[in-house]
N, C-alpha and C positions, 0 to 999 in steps of 0.2 A: 185686529192685529196685536200680536203679543208685545208687551212693553220691552224696551231695551234695558234689561236688568244689568246693572253695573255696581250695585251696592251689596257687599256680602253681609249676611245676617249674623255672623258670629266669627269667632276665631277658629282656626283650623289647627295651628301648631302653637307652641308656647311663645314664639317670637312674633306672631301676627298681632296686628292692632285689633282692638275690640270695637265693634260697632253695634250699638244697641238696636234691638228690633223696634224700639219705639220710634226710631228715626227713619224707618223704611216707609216710603210713600205708599199710600193706600192703593194706588193704581198698580203698583208692582206686587204687593202682597196678595191681591185678589186674583184668583185664577181667571183666565180668559174663557170664553164660551165656545171654543173651537170644537168641531165635531171630531170625535175620536175615530181613528182609522184602525179597525180591528185586524188582528193577525190571527186568522182562523187556524193556522197550523198550531200555534201556541195554545189556543183555546181547546182544541181537540186533545193535544198532548197532556195538558194539565188536568183536563176533565178525566182522562183515562188514568193518570197518575193517582188522583185522589180516590177514584173508585177502586183501583188496584190496591191502594194503601188500606182501605177499609177491609178488603178481602184479606190482606196480609194480617191485619189485627185479628180477624176471625180465625185464621189458620194458626196464629200464635196460641190461641186458647183451645183449639180443637185437635190439631194434628201435628204441628211442628214440635220438634224436640226442644226441651227446655234450653239446652245449650245454644240452639239456633236463635232463640229469642234473646238470651243474654248477650250473645255476640252482636245481635242487631242493635241493642241499646248501647253497647260499648262503642260500636261504630258511629252511632249518633253522637255520642260524647266526643269522640276523636274528630269527626267531621266538624262538629261545633267549634272545637278549639282551633281548627284550621281557619275558621272565619273570625272568631272573637279575638283570640290571642295572636293570630297571624294576620290575615288580610286587614282586620280592623285596627287593632291596637298597635301592632308592630309596623305595618307597612302603610296604611292609610294615614295614620296620625303621627307615626314616628315617636310614640310615647316611651319607647325603650329600644334598646339595641340587642341584637342576638348574634352569637357566633354561628358559623356555617352549619354545624350539626343540628342546632335547634331550628335554623331557617329551613333546612332540608326536611326535618320532621314536620314542621308547620306547613310547608308547601305540599307534602304528601297528604297531610290531613285536609288541607284546603281542596286538593284535587278530589279527595273522597267526597267532600261536601257537594261538589258539582254546582257551584254558584258563579261560574265563570272564572277565568284566570285571575290571579292576584292583581295583576296590573290593571285589568279591566274593572275588577271589583273596586279597587282603591280609587280609580279615576272617578267612577260614579259616586263613590262615597265622599270624596273631596268636593265634588260639585254639590252634593246634598248638603254638606255643612256650610259651604260658602254662600249658597243661595237657598237655604232652607225655607220651605213653605212658599216658594215662588214657582213660576212656570219653568224655571231652570232646574228645579229640584226633580230628579227622576221619579220619585214617589211622593209627590206633593200631598201632604195630609189634608190640605184644605179642599181637596177634591173628594174627600170622604173616605170612610174606612175601607171599602172594597177596593178603591183605586190604589190607595197607599199600601194595601196588603198584597194583592195579587194583580189587580186590574192594570197596573202600569206595565206589566209584562205581557198583557194580552192586546196591547195596541202599540201603534208606532210612537216613538219618542217625540215629545214636543220639540220643535225646532230650537227653542232656547236651551234645552238640555244638550243637544248636539253642539250648538255654538259655544256654550260655556265649557263643555267638556274638552273641546279642542284647545282651550286656553289654559287648562290645568297643567302645571309642571309635573311631569312624571319621570324626569331624568334620574332621580334617586332610585326609582324602581327598575328602570332599564339598566342601571349600573350594576345590578345584582345578577350574576350569571345564572343562578338557580331560577330566578323569576323569568329571565329571558328564555331559558330552556323550557320551562313550564308553558309559557305562552306559545312558543314555536311548535311544540309537539302536543298541545293540549287536546286536540281532537283524537289523538292516538292514545295518549296516556290516560285521559279521564275515563273513557269507557272501561278500560282494564281495571283501574283502581276503584272506581265507583260502582261498577255493575258486574263485571266478569268475575273478579276474584271473590267478592262477597257472596257470589252464588256458587262458584266452583268449590271453594274451601269447605263449606259445610257438607257438600255432597261427597267430597273425597275423604275428609278426615273423620266424620262421624255418621256417614251414610244417610244424610238428609235427602229428601226427594227434591227434584228440581223445582217443583211447584212451590213447596214450602220455602226453600232457600230464596227463590226469585222474588216472591211476593212479600216475604218478611223484609227483604232488603229494600223493596220499593216503599214499604211503610217507613223504614228507617230514613230513607232519602226524603220522603214527603214530610216527616216530622222535623227534620233539619231545616227544610225550606220554610215551613210555617213558623218555626221558632224564630228564625231570622226575620221573616216578614212581620211578625208581631211587634218587633222593635220599631219598624217603619210605620205601623198603623196604630195599634193599641197604645204603645208608649209615646205616641205623638198626640194622644187624645184624652186619655183618662189617667188621673193621678194628681198628687200634689206638686206644687212648683216652689219648693223652699228656696231655690237659688236664683231663679229668674222668672217672674210671673209674666213677663212680656213675650215669652216664646211658647210655642206649642208643646215641645217635649216635656214629659212629666215623669215622676217617680212611680213605677208600676212593679209591685212585688211579683205578681203572677208572671209577667214577662221576664223578670230577672231569673226566676226559677227555671223556666223553659229555655231561655237563651243563655244559660251559664253565666249570669251576672250582668247582662247587657240592659236590664230594665230600669236602672237608675238613670233615666235619660235626661231629666232636667239638669242634673249635675253634669252629665257628659257633654251636653251642648253648651253648658256654661264654661266648662274646663275640659275641652276635648283632648288636651295633651296629657291628661292624667292616665297612667297605665291601668289604674284600677277602675276607671269610669264610675267611681263612686267615692263618697267622702271617707277619709280615713276613720276606721273604727265603726263605720256604719255600712260596710259592704258585705252584709250577710248574703249567703247563697251565691257569692261571687266566685264560682269555681275557676273562672278564667284568671282572676287575680291570683288565686292559690297556685294555679298552673305556672304562671310567670314567676311567682315568688320561689317556687321549688327550683326552677331552672336558674334563678338568680343565685340561690344558695350553692349550686354546684358550678357556678361560674359561666354558664352558657347564655344567660341573660344579664344585661348590665345597663348602667345609665338609666335606671327606671325613674321617670319623671312623675312627680306628684305635686300637690298644691298644699301650701302651708295652712294651718288652722287660722292664722290671722287673715290671710287672703280670703278664705272661705267665709269667715265671719263678716268681713267688710262687704262681701258680695250679698250675703244673706240679708244684712241690714239695709243695703241699698236697693236691691231689686227683688228680694224674696216675697212670697205671698203670705208670710207669717206662720206657715205650717212647720217650720224648723223648730225643734225643741230648744229649750233655753240653754244658754251656754254655761251657766253656773250661778253661784250666789250673786245677787245684785243685778241680774239681767233685767232689762226693762220690761220683759214679758212675764217675769216671775209673779206668781199669784199672791194675793194677800194672805191666804191660808198658810203658805210656806213661811212667811215672815212671822205669823202668829204662833205656829205650832213647832217651830224649829227648837231643837235642844242644842244649846251652845255650852260645851264643857270647857272648864278652865278659863272662864271669862275673865278678862282683865278689868278690874274695877277702875273706873275713871275718877 
């Protein structure tokens, strides 16, 4: 029988109380041994998608026009922003605010990504953060890489996921008419945005064949999915933990590159309300942060929340694994060689 999970493993928004993973009872953090109920429809569809994506890669190098491949990569980027800057940072965590034109753009990009409506995506993600690495986590990494990557979509949800999902407050999302419209007409709008238009446009505007346009787009979609899934799997298993060594999420550069800046995951689970999902000055390859910063400059994004250096430093010293670089001169981790080899100019004689 699954434990009655009632203790959140971390903060979700900037006003939430923080509860350290060290205080989570062992019987809650350990996955139960329930038998998974497979969903064969999903297994068949995802198997076909990945085979079709491999065929799409082959076509990109053998018969597809260069512009078709370029557009496919561009759509991967746009769909990614719909997840990272949109469903994740804007709506799931409320880490910044956006005016309606940007919200509309992000909703369209999110629909292109086809990872469920924003409301449903954000609900699962809020559950993931509040009950990370427990049976209430939709993609519990403690069940292994395959489960947290794609396996969670190939079987029925754990009862705890459904139970805790019903308790998540989504009133802020339903208050947005753009999100309400997307959810209401998702099954109509999504196929058009994610599959029909990306196939028809190359055929109409530059004479691409149906086969090339269709399978290159399936590769684009499959790449978007796997980039997102790597955040749930690889970034919850491999990498340093400079901010909180007591949680699974880690700093993973490879995932950050593929997922447009979402791989700095130890920081993100430590400070989920930071719009950068990475430490100031250390968020390289964080294209999603650059995307948000651009729209902030033109006034479409505002109230961007971030974390002070002082707060980061206190957290690193309190719960970090020691992998964080030194803060400056006199840091407790500064090497003896630094003190011996330093050149101090204009030294004041005592």
